[in-house]
Residue, then its C-alpha position, 0 to 999 in steps of 0.5 A: m465546704s463539702t465534707l466530701a473533700q476529706l473522703p479520698q484519704h479513706i477510700q480503700l482502692p483495689k490493690t491488685a488486678a485480680d481484686l479490681q475485678q471483684a465487686q466490693r465496697l470502697f468506702h462505708g461511711r454508714g458505720h459512723a467511723y468517719a466524722d461527717l461522712q456517715h451519709v456516704t458510701i462508694d461501691w465498685l461494681p466493675p466497670v461502674a463506680l457508684i457513689t451513694l448519698f443519704a443526704p444531699e451534697p453539692l454536685a461540684a463536690v461529687e464531680i471532684l470525687a468522680d474525677y478522683l475515682l476515674p483514673r484510680l479504677a482501671d477500666c472504669k466506664s461510668v461514675q454514677l450517683q444515687h440519691r438515697y435520701l429521695l424516695s425512689g433513690p434515683i441515679d445520675i450519671i456523673r462521668g462516662e457511660t449510662i450503664n443500667r445493667l451489668v454482671v459483677q463477680e464476687d469470688h468466682l460467682l457472678f451476679n446480675i446488677h440493675l442500676g436505677q430501677t430500684r433503691n437496691t442494686g441486687l446484691f448486698l456487698d456486706m454479705r460477702n463473707g456470709r455467702r462464703w460461709a454458706q458455700e462452705q457449709s452447704a455440701n449435701k444439705r437441704v437449705l431453706n433461704l428465707f427473705a431470699y431476695t435475688c438468691g445470692f445465698s442460694v447461688a453460693a449454696i449450690a456452688g457448695n454442692a447443696r442437695s437442694v435450696l428452697n428460696v422464699d420471698m414476697s417479691s416475684t421480681a427478686l426471685s426472677v433475678g435469682r433464677e437468672n443468677h443461677r443460670l448466669n453461673k451455669q447452675t441447673l435448677d433441678r435442685v432449686r425452688f423459688e416460691k413467692l410466699d408470705i413467710f409468716k403464713s407459710f410455716s405449714r408449707f415449710k413443714k411439708r417441704g422439710p426438714f431442712d438442714l440449714l436455715i439462712c434467714d436474712p430479713p429486711t429491718l422493716q417493710k411496711g405491711s409485711v415485715d417488722i423484724a423486731k416483732d417478726y423474728p420470734k415468729i420464725l424462731r419459735r417454729l423451727d422444730q416444725f421444719m428444721a432437722p434435729d441437727a440443723t444449722l442456722l445462719l441468722c442475720l440482723n440489719a436493724p441498727e437499733l437491735s444488738r447482737n445480744y438481742l438475737l442471742k437472747l431471742v434464740a436462747e429463749l425461743a429456740p434453746k436447743y440451738t447453741y451459738t457457734e460463731e459470728i461472721k463479720p462483714p468485710e473490713v471496709y465496713r467499719e463500725a463505730q457504734a455496733k449498729g451494722l450488720k450482725i451475722l450469727c451462726f447456731e447449731a442444734s445441740q446433740 
């Protein structure tokens, strides 16, 4: 019997019509909080329900799950299945229409989503509260957004009236989507820059562009040939004084399951001791973690 049979009782369905319009995770098994379901996530990307499997399940069980979701998500037009255990992360249409591109809402902001083109959709839903924080903290600040991906933090920062944002990423494709995300929110680009750079070879450029008041650093755990965050985070932290303002604020993210929040706290204490830990931003409640291996978002401020 498929383990998916027990899943419906754990799905957190939207409770209101307004909540139903919001992009959100409905089930997060990756945190090992649900027995035998650590290989499953479900996202609501209106009007698409996306089931993601990190290990195979019988198609019949997935179809039963799709038939459970359809009547409970008003205006759902498509239930799709992503096979993340396969290298390219292909997507199958289980029910409804073939929808590859869509625009989703998070709070009052809009983001482009691409399904089936890459393993990731274009928006990491677990970072929702981090983007909220960035919007609240960005007023009149010069923001450096490292590993910017599709510039979700940048969109939030400009919505929060940042003075400027510099988005840096190795992927020109991701930055192009980021540019479109700004336009989607009717944000002019006169305060936003997009630079395709190898971050670890660009510190002198950051110095010329700075100083920055707010650093947002959300690195991938591992990208072959470009990023190994356990080795590379120190390279950033030890150079902060070169490009950050004396009273700067840091938002440091860590998504490596094998590295704890204490790893990041100790690293900052050792390599950037002028910065004091202020708070941790938790992902949305649906991201239950049984082993403390999930996303860590820590904030620091320079000591006066």
